[in-house]
N, C-alpha and C positions, 0 to 999 in steps of 0.2 A: 312488468318489471316487480327487482328486488334489490336488497340491500343486500352489501356485503360486509361482515364483522372480524375485525382481526383484535386478537388478546394478547397474540406471539406466545404464546404457550411454547417451550422449546424443551420438553421433558428428554432423558438420553436415548429414551423408547425412537424418539423425532429426530426431525432433521434439524441438521446445526442450527441457530439463528442467525448467523449470517445468508444462509440460504434464503430462510422464512419472512429476512425483514426486505432483503432482494424481490421474492415470489408478490409479498402484498403488493409493493409500487406497478410489477409488472402487472399484477391483476386486476386490478385496480385502473390503470391504463388500459388496460383491454374488455372489462366489462361495461366503463362506457360506453364503448362504438355499440355492444347489446344489452341495453336493456335496465342495466345498474343505475341506479337514481342516487343511491350517497353510499356511503365508509361509515362505520363505526366503529372505534378507537375507543379501547376502556383503559383502566388506569388502576395498576394494582402496585405494591414494593413489595421485596424482601421475598419472593414466591422462587421457592428451589429449584422449579421452571423457569424463569426467567420472564415470567406476567409482565409485559408492555408497560415500564414503568415512567414512559417520555411520551405522550400521544400529541404532544405537540412537533416533534420531532419528526413522528413515523407524519403525522399528516401536513408538514413544507413536504414530503418528500413525496409523497403520494401527490398535492397539488402542484406537484411543477413537473409533474407526469401527467394531469389531468387538465381540461379544460369549463367541463359542466358539473363535476360528480362533486353533489353536497358531502361535507366532511360534517359529521358529527363527533364529538368529542366528549369523553365519558372523564371530567374531572374532579379529583379531592381536591376540594379549597381548601381546608385548613390547614394543606402539606406544605401550602407555597408563599412564599415571599410576592406581598399582595402588588409592589410595585413591580416587580419582575416577572410575574404573572401578566397585567398588564401591557408590560413593553411585548414581552412576547406573542401575545392575543392580537395586538395592534400592528407586528411586521404581519404571522400569518394570515391576518384579514387582509391586508395588500398582496402576498402571494397568492393568496386565493381569490383574490378579489370578490372579495365575500361572500366565499363559500362555506365558510369553518361556522359552524355552530357551538352551542356547548350544554351537556345538564353539569348541573353539577351534586356532586354530594357529600359525602364525611365520613366515609369507611366507617369497620367496623370493625378493624382487625388490631389488636394489642400492638403486633409486630412491629405495621408501620407507625402507630405513633411513638414505639421506643427509637424506632429509624431514625426520626425528626425531634427525638428530643422533644415531644408533647406528652400534656396529658390527654388520654380515651375521653376523662370528665371534661374538656374542656371544647370539645366539639362542636355542640352548638352553639355555645359561644365567637367561639373562631370566626366558625363560618358566615355566623350574620355579623359580626365586625368585620371581616373582609370581604364580602359581599357588598355591605354599602359604601366600602372603599374603591372597588374595584368599578363597580358601579360609575364612580363621580369621576375616576381617573382616565375610561374611557368617553368619560362624554367630554374630556377636555382641561374639568376641573384640576387647580392645584388640591390636593389633600395635606394639610398638614395633621399628623397625628403623633401623639409618643417622641417629640423630640425631631423627628423626622418632618421636612417637609419634600411632598411626594407629587412630579410630575410629570405625563410620559409621553414623549416623541417618539416618531410622527404619530398624529392622531390617527385612528382606524381608517379604514378605506370607506367603513360604513359606519356612516353617519350618525353620532350615539353609542357604538358600539357593536360591535357582534351581538347574531340573539344567542339570551342566553333563560337555562329553563332550571326548575328540578326533580331532581332524582332520588328516588329511594322505596323504599314501601313499609310508611308507616303512618297513621295522624301525622308525627310529628312534621315529619316531611312537605306534608300536604301544604299545613299550616305554612309551611316555614316556605313555602310556593305563592299560599295564598296573598300572606302579606306582603310580597316583597315584587306583588302582578305580574309572578313569572309565569313560563306554562308548567303544567306537571307530568312529568315523561319518569311513569312508575317503573320499576324492573320486578315490583309484584303488589297485591292487592292484601288492604286490611280490613274489617269493617269500620264505615266511614269516613275513609277517603274522600269519597267524591264531596261529601256532605261539606267534611273538613276545611276544604280546598276552600269551596264556593261561602261558603260563610265568613272564610278570613279575609277572600277578595275583596269580599265586597265590604266588611266593616273597615277595611283601610283605602276602600275609594275606588279599590279596581271592576274591570269588570274580569269574570274568570277567562281563562283564555283555553289555550288547548291542553289537551289533558289525553293520556293512554292508560291506562288503568289494565296490564297485562291478565290474564287468568294464569293462576298454576301451570295447567298444562301446556301452557303455550309454546311452539315449537322452536327454538331457539338457533338448531343447528340439523339444517337439510341438507339433503343429498338427493341425488335422482342415480340412480343406476341402471342399467340394461341387467342385472343379475343381482337379484337384493340378497340374495343367500351368499355370492361370492364376495358382495362388496361387504358385504357385514365381516366375513375374513379376511378382506384387506385393511378397513379402516375401522373396525371395529373396537382393541383395540386403543388405537388412537381417541376414539369416544367416551371412551369410558374413563382415559385419564383425564380429561377434562371436563368428566359427568363425578367424578370423585373428590378429583381435584376441590372441585365448589362445595361440591358436600362435608369436607372436612372443614374448612372455611367457615361454615354456615353448618354444625350440627343439629340446633334446635330449629332451625326454618324452615317452616310449612309454608311457604306464604312466595317466595320469587320462586320467577320464572327460568330455567337453567339448572333447577334443582335436582339432582335423582338420586333417592337411595339404591340405587344400584352396587354392587360388587363386582358382576359379571359381565362379558358381554351380551350372555345369554338375558338376566336379568335385565338390562338394560334396551334392548332389543324385545322384547314383550311387555317392559313398558311402554313403548311406540311416544311419548309426547314431545321432552326436549330435546330426544337426539335419535332424530327422523332419518331412514335411508328409505324414500319412496320409488317404485316402479317409474317406467319411463309414460306406463299408462295414467297411474297415478300422480302424479303431476301435472299431466297436463291436463286433468279434470280442475284439478286445484288452479292452474292459472288461469285454464277456460273462464272458470267462475269468480274471477278476479282479486284469486288470495296474493297480496305482497307480502313472497317468502324471504327470508332472513339467510342469506347464505354464511357460511360460516366456511369457508375454503382449506381453511390450514389447522383446521380445530384439533388440538392437542397435541399439534408438533408433525401433522400430516406431511410428509415428503412430496415438494412443491411438484415433481413429475406423477406421484402419484393424486395430487391434488385436483389441477388441470383437468383431463378428461370430467371429471366428476360437475365443476364449474363450468368447461364449456358443454358440456350435455344438458344441463340444468338452459343455460342460458338459448338454445338451440328451440327449446321451446316456446321462451317469450316473445 
């Protein structure tokens, strides 16, 4: 059992974006038949390498090619017009027959807020305001706000709307999830998050829900190779691009998973935490132990013809 993750980075050293998007749908359809339980689609904007800016569109393409695969979308809520987002979520809920769920966050990159004409300082307020409106709209209510009268049709396939969770790596994120009665799907852990989440849940009349608090060294990009040395020679530059790109965006982040301080392929390999290439024997042992692995087959823009054997090799172990 494993999950796929796509962020669609397409740097100049990698494959063209059009090839990567086609491969994401193909891989999702194939992986559904070989033990994959979910595809995770992550959002960012204004990235030089074209990081996925529209996870709902890619999710729709994947949903049309699959039947059971769960779709987990990581969405930056402050950037959306809430009525349009509710409509898009409702339509995707019908296309996917209720297979899409959401992890909302508030972003941390100034460039993204500039892109949407918003203030970074307003992100918490915008998130709270839009989350409340969105949940009402998805439940079928008419919402009047700021002179607007909003009502979403069609109503979602899922009664009350798709599953929504909250993400982040801060006590504030944990509290926001708790007071809204949402699950907490964090991308990192700081002291007090668990306690803040549980306390906020109970203070606002909710029982604590699903909570995932990954450790800093959680492997988020796994590959399986017959020859590990040859694999690092083949795909190491793509993995390094991914690692360095996240590190550039998060220069002071010491808690989130998927961030490495490596600046060379050799350093990334020695770190052996976030971006990992396993031998067939090592991967088999971890699968037998029941580990659910996170596979990012197109990490850093790996060309599809190079990526497919790694994906198929892992799936053969599941």
